[in-house]
N, C-alpha and C positions, 0 to 999 in steps of 0.2 A: 560086665562081670559082677555077680552078686557078692556083696560083702558077707563075711561070716559074723554071726552074732558074737559079741565079746563074751568071754568066759570070766566068771568072778572067781578068782583064786583064793581070796581071803577077805575078811571084814573085821572091823573093830577099831578102837581108838578114834572113832568119829569119821571113819572112811572105809574105803574098799581098795582092793588090788584087782585090777582087770588086766588080763593078759600080761601080767608082770609089772604093770605101771600103777602107782598109788594115785588115788583120787580122794581128796578130802571132802567131807560133807556128804549130803544125800545125793542120790543119782536118779535120773530118768533115762531109761534105755528105750529108744523108739527108732524104728527103721535101722536096727543094728548099730546105732550110734549112742554112746553114753555121753550124757551132758550133765552139768551141775543142775541141781534141783533145789530151789529155795525153801524146802519144807524140813523143819527139824523136829516137829511133833505132830502126831496125828490130829490133835484137837485144833491145829491151825490150818489144816488142809481145807482147801476150797476148790470148787470146780475150775476156777481160772488157772490153778496150778497144773491142771491136767488138760488144758484147752487143746494142746497139740494132739493128744491121744484121742480126745473126743471128736476132733476135726479130721482125723485120718480117713482116707478113702475107704469105703466099705470093702472088706476083704483083706485090707492091708494088715489089720490087727485082729486076731481072734478074740482077745480079751486083755485086760490089764491085770497083771499080778502085782499086788500092792504089799510091800513089806512095811508093816505098821510100826516098826521099832522093836524094842525088846519084848513086848507082849502083844499078843493078838487082841484087838478090840475093833468094833465097827467104826468106820469113818463117819464123819458128820453126815447128817441126813441129806444135805444139799448135794454132796458128792454122790451118794447112792442114787438120788433122784436124777441127777445129770446122766449117769450111766444107763439108768433104766430108760430115760427119754431117748438116748442115742442108740438104744438096743445093742449095747456093747457089754460084754461080760466083765464082771469085776470080782476077782478072787483076792481075799484078804487073809494074811497070816503074819506071824511075827517075821521080822527081817531074816533071821538065820534060816528059817524054813523056806521062805520065799527064794532065797539065794539057791538053796539046794534044788528046789523045783524048777527055777529058771534055768539053771545049768542043764538039768535033765531034759527039759522040754526043748530048749534050743538045740541041744545035741541031736534031738530027734527031728529037727527041722520045723518045729512049730513056729508060727508067726505071732508073737505076742509083744506087748509093751510091758515094761517092768519099772515100777517106781519104788525106790528103796529109801526108807528113812534110816540114816546112819545110826549105828549103835557104838 
């Protein structure tokens, strides 16, 4: 039986509420499972923080939706190059916009990974 992607109900105060449960800190959602993610600022992001996404079987993930924190800005070059080498899409926006888009796309059945820096 397939799992349903978690829905993000709220954010702020350094965390998120998914399906009614509070999660402190940043999150990585992959294979419809949310897990703590040890990134608290975009400038500290490195390809190894996204190794599970980059190693996902082809077709399991359409792209990574990256919530960059309170403001949208490009991730470090090494991250962009890792996604380009893996031929995996990378969409970057501020965390609030990423949450809205994530909820919309997963409700439509899209298969994506989502990495959210807490605000």
